[in-house]
N, C-alpha and C positions, 0 to 999 in steps of 0.2 A: 550588640555585637553580632557579626555574621558567623554562623557556625558552618565552617567549610566541610565538615564531615556529614552534614545533613543533606539528604537527597530531597530536592524540591519537586513540586508537582510538574513544572515544566521539564525538568530533567527526566522524570519518570515517563512522561509522554514522549519525549524524544527517544528514550531507550525502546519503547514499544514501537515507535515508527521505524527505528533502525532494524528491529527484529522482523518487522513486516517487509521491509525492503530486502533484507537478507533472504527471507523466505521466497520472495519474488525472484531474486537472482538464482537461488538454488532450484527453483521449480519452473524456470522460465520456458523451457521447451514444451512442457505439458500445458502451461497457461497459454502459450502462443498457439498451440494446436487447437485449443478450444475457443480462444477469444481473440484471434487475429483481427486487426482493424476495428477493435472495440475498446472502449474505456472500461477499466475495472477498478473497483475499490477493494483494497485488501486490509483486513483487520483480523487480529487474532490468528495470524498466519494462515489465512484462507481468503478466497474471493467471496465477498459478501454481497456484491452487486455488480452488474455489468450492463452496458448499453452503448448506443451510438454517439452520445455526447455526454460531457461531464455532468450537465444539469440533470439529464435523464438518470444517470447513475446515482446521483445524490437523492433523487426522488424515490428510487427503488430500494434504498437501504432500509432494511427492517431492523428495528431495535434502536437502542440509544448508544451511539458511538461518538467519541470525541474526534473531531477532524484533525486535531493536533497529533493523534496517534495513528491515523489512517494514511495509507498510500493510495493515491488516485493517479492512475497512469493510463496512457493509451498504448495498447499492445500493437507493435508494428507487425507487418506481414513480411515474410522473407528473412534473410539472414541479417543478423545484428552484429556489428563489429564489437570486438572485445578489446579492452585496454591491453597494451603490450607490457 
């Protein structure tokens, strides 16, 4: 029988990924100032690696991080539109 009150490993990973995404959104200006036109990996609510392409970023990650919890994104240059 399925226990609907139990939090599964994939759910925990998704919650961590969402926290990292929220952290990115809340700190976007500072991240953009430092990493514009680069790829960044965010884990534990901080940038853990950055570089010119996603493969380089993945190679630069130090430590043991689960990709299902990490946010990997290219930081754009200039203004970014916001949802209405």
